[in-house]
C-alpha positions in Angstrom: -20.7 -20.9 -18.3 -17.9 -18.6 -17.2 -18.4 -15.4 -15.0 -16.9 -12.3 -14.4 -15.2 -11.5 -11.1 -12.4 -8.6 -10.1 -9.7 -7.7 -7.8 -6.9 -5.2 -6.6 -3.1 -6.6 -7.5 -1.7 -6.0 -4.2 1.8 -4.7 -6.5 0.0 -2.0 -8.4 -3.0 -1.7 -7.3 -4.9 -2.1 -10.9 -8.4 -3.5 -10.8 -8.3 -6.5 -12.5 -10.8 -8.9 -14.2 -10.7 -12.7 -14.2 -13.8 -15.2 -15.9 -14.5 -18.0 -13.1 -15.9 -21.6 -13.7 -18.3 -22.4 -11.2 -18.2 -26.1 -12.2 -14.6 -26.0 -10.2 -15.7 -25.6 -7.1 -17.4 -23.9 -4.8 -14.2 -22.8 -4.0 -10.5 -22.2 -5.9 -6.9 -21.0 -5.2 -4.3 -20.4 -7.8 -1.4 -18.1 -9.0 -2.0 -15.5 -11.3 0.8 -12.9 -13.0 -0.8 -9.3 -13.0 -1.3 -8.6 -17.0 -0.3 -5.0 -15.8 2.8 -5.3 -13.7 3.2 -9.0 -14.5 4.3 -9.7 -10.3 2.4 -13.0 -9.2 -0.8 -13.0 -7.2 -3.0 -15.6 -5.3 -6.3 -15.7 -6.4 -9.0 -17.1 -4.2 -12.7 -17.2 -5.7 -15.4 -18.4 -2.8 -19.4 -18.6 -4.5 -22.0 -17.3 -2.2 -25.2 -19.4 -1.6 -26.4 -17.2 -4.5 -24.0 -18.7 -7.4 -22.1 -15.4 -6.8 -18.1 -15.0 -7.4 -16.1 -13.1 -4.0 -12.9 -12.8 -5.4 -9.6 -11.9 -3.4 -6.4 -11.9 -4.0 -2.7 -11.3 -2.1 0.6 -10.9 -3.1 2.4 -14.5 -4.1 5.2 -13.7 -2.0 3.0 -13.3 1.2 1.6 -16.8 0.5 1.9 -19.2 3.5 
């Protein structure tokens, strides 16, 4: 089963909806290009104790 989460692109400010897969782990991180401005974002998804997805992003060039 896939759920949805959203984030705000750091580059263009658009709200982006992504599909998330809880079976891939309680904390996930990956790089995805914004479908609006094509700039890469590091997406972090965490699932809370109730299984709800919390999504955050930052520009890839800010990655540590």
